[in-house]
N, C-alpha and C positions, 0 to 999 in steps of 0.2 A: 504494500500500500504506500509506504514512504517513497519507494522508487517511482511509482506512478505520479505522485504529487510533485516530485522534483522534475520529472520529465515534462509535465504540464506547465510548470513554472518556467522552465527553460524555453519551451516553445512560445509561450506568451511574450517573453522578453525578446526573442528573435523577431516575432511579428511586429512588435512595437518598434524595433530598430529598423525594419523595412519601411515603415511609414514615414519616419523622419530621421534622416542621417545627419550627424554633426559634421560640419565642415572644419578643416584644420584650424581656421582662424577663430572658431567658436570654442575650441578646447583650451581651457585656462593654462594647463601645464602639460607638455608632452614628455612623458617619462621614458627613459631608456630601459629596454628590457634587461640589459646587462647590469645596470645600476640597481634595478629592483631585485635581481637575483642575489646581489652581494650585500646590499644594505641591511637586510633583515638579519643574516647571521652576524654581521659585524656589530649591529646594535644589540642583539640579544646576548652575544657571547663575549663582548668586550670585558676584560677583567678590570676590577676597580684599581685606582692608583696604587694602593699598597701591594698589589700583586703584579704590577707592570714591570717590564724590564727583567733583569736578572735578580732573582730572589735567593738570598743566602740564609734565610731564617730557619730552614728546615733541615739543617745538618743533624739536629736531634728531632726525630719525627714527632715526639710528644711535646715539643716546645709550646709554651703558652697555656697548657692545661692547668698548671698551678696558679695561674692568674684568674681562673674562673671559680665560681662557687663550688662546682663539682662536675663530675663526668664519670662515664663508664667506658671501658674499652676492652677488647680482646686482642691479643697479639699471639702470633704463631710463627715459628720457624721450623720447617720440616725438611728432612733429607731422605731421599730414596736412591740407593745405589750400592756400590761395593767399595771395599778397600782396594785402592789402585793396584793393578797387577795381579789380583786374585779374583775368585768368584765368591768370596766371603761377603755376605750381606752386611751393610753398614747403615741400615735405616735408623733414623733418630728424629725425635720431635720434642719440642717444648711448646706448650700452649698455656697461656695465662689469662685469667679474667681479673680485671682491676677495677675497683670502685673507689672513687675519691670524694672526700668532703673537706673542702678547704676551710669552711667556717669553723669546724671543730678540730681541724688538723688531724683528721682520721683517714685511714686508708685500709683497704682489704685486698689481698692478693690470693688467688687460688691458682696454683701452678701445677701442671701435670707433665711429667717427662715419660717418654717411652723409647724403646729400642736400645741401640748400642750405647747410648749415653748413660744407661742404668747399669753399667758394669756387667753386661751380659744377661741381666734379668729380663725376662719376657713380660713381666707384669708391670703395668704403669705405676708410677709413684706420684702421689698427689700430696702437696703441702699447702696448708691454709695459714696465712699470716695476717694478723690484724694489728694495726697501730692506732691507738687512741691517745692522742697527745704524746706524752713522753713514755708511755707504756706500750709494750708489744706482747703479742700472744701468738704462739706458733703451734699448730696442730699437725701431727704426722703420725700415721699408724695409730690413730685414735688416742694418742697421748698428747697432752697439752703442756707446753713450756711457757712460763710467764717470765718476761724480762722487764721488770719494773724499773723505770728510769733509764732504760738502755739507750745507747747511742743510736743515731738514726740509721746506721748501716745494718738494718735487719732485713729479713726476707720480705717484710711488708713494704719496703722501699724499692723493690724491683721496678724498674722502669722499662717501657717499650724500647727506648733508644739504647739502653744498655744491651739489649738483645739484638735489635735489628737496625740500629743506627738511624740513618735518614738519608737525605739527598741534598747536595748543594754544589753549584747553583742550579736552580730550576727556572723555567719561564712559562708564562701562560700559554696554553695550547689552543685557546679559542673555543672551548666547550664549557657549557654550563649545565648542571643537572641537580636534582635533589638526591643527595647521598646521605643515608642514615638520618633522614628527616632534617637535613641541613641544606641550605642553598650553597652549592659548592662549585668551584671552578677547577678544571683539570690543569695540572702543571706537567710540562713535558720533562722526561727523564733521559739522560744520556748515560752510557756505561761508566764514563769517568766521573759522573756526579754522585755515584752511589758510595755511601759510607757504611760499611758492614763490619762491625766489630767481631762478629762470630763466624764470618766466612771470608776466606782469603785464597787467592790463587797461589800464594807462597812464592818460592823462588823459581820454580820450574813449571808450575801449573798454569791453567787458564780459567777465567771466570767470564761467562758470556751472559749478557742480559737478553733473554728471549722475548720478554714482554714485561711491561710495568705501567703502573698508573698511580698518581698522587693527586688526591682531591682535597681542596682547601676551602674551609668555610671563610667567606669574606667578612662576615659579621664579627667573628671571633678571632680570625687570623690563626686558626689551628688546623692541622691536618685531620680529616675525618675518615680518610681511607688511604692506605698505602699497600699496594699489591705488587709483588715481584715474582717472576718465574725465571729461574737461572739454571744454567748448566755449568757444572764444575768438573774439571778434569785434572786429576793429580793435585788437588788443592787441600786446604786445611779447613776444618769445620769444628766449631765448638772446642771441646777438650778431647776429641778422639785422638788416639795415640799414633795413627798412621794417616797418610794422605788418602783422599777418597775421590771417587769419580761417580757422578750421577746428577740428579736434579735437585734443586733447592726451591722451595716456595716460601714466600713471606706474605703474611696476611695480618692486616691491622685495621680495625674498625672502631670508630668512636661514636658513642651515642649519648643522649641526655646532656648535651652541652650546657654548661652553666647551671645545672640543676643540683641542689644539695642532696646528700644522701645520709640517711640515719644508720650509722654503723654501731654495733654493739660487740661486747665480748663474745668470741665464738663459743659454740656449744661444747660443753665438756671442760671449759676453763673456769 
């Protein structure tokens, strides 16, 4: 039914055009087809001034989060491959969920490691750490450790940038989208812009960027998504004892920007 209505509407417009044609001198402004095709993307996707030119702010991908009331993010670094020169599997993964509340100086980290990073154990290892002001609580294997008045270098202070680094410099790529409920702009990545503390080509290996994307919230000037797909050959990864060859993925997603979070002592403490 909708199709018939639009067809009838189109025919009526054509008939009206046949009765009275506009002459060139009656047309107020004659637009160029080429300019129409390019003006809309340029208008819709132009990055704001703070993201124009070369941007060096994101050498640490989580920069700016501590300046907000709160946020949540997930970060993952995963490898699938072998120890170089062998057929021995060397899969390894670290995934962490982080909740922040800057109003109360509180933070919660739940991190899970799997694969070769667990000293040969096949079972995943999960650690939960909560920092409430000066106090920290760590839960592992259902046992709670309380660190009253501990220094800030606890498991609860694990950051995304300490695991996956960031990228600098980056430039606006001309795309705009809603990413994790944030109005975000895509920044272009080059292989030599990647700063990866846990992954390295080493002295004789290679590290190739297969694909990647960095999306930045213009309102808060923080990264809301950072994805990388890498190929490593005879390189170094995390604390693995030998060089590895295979594929590496990086995943980082931020949600609830500038939202406070109510964090409490973890269960069992």
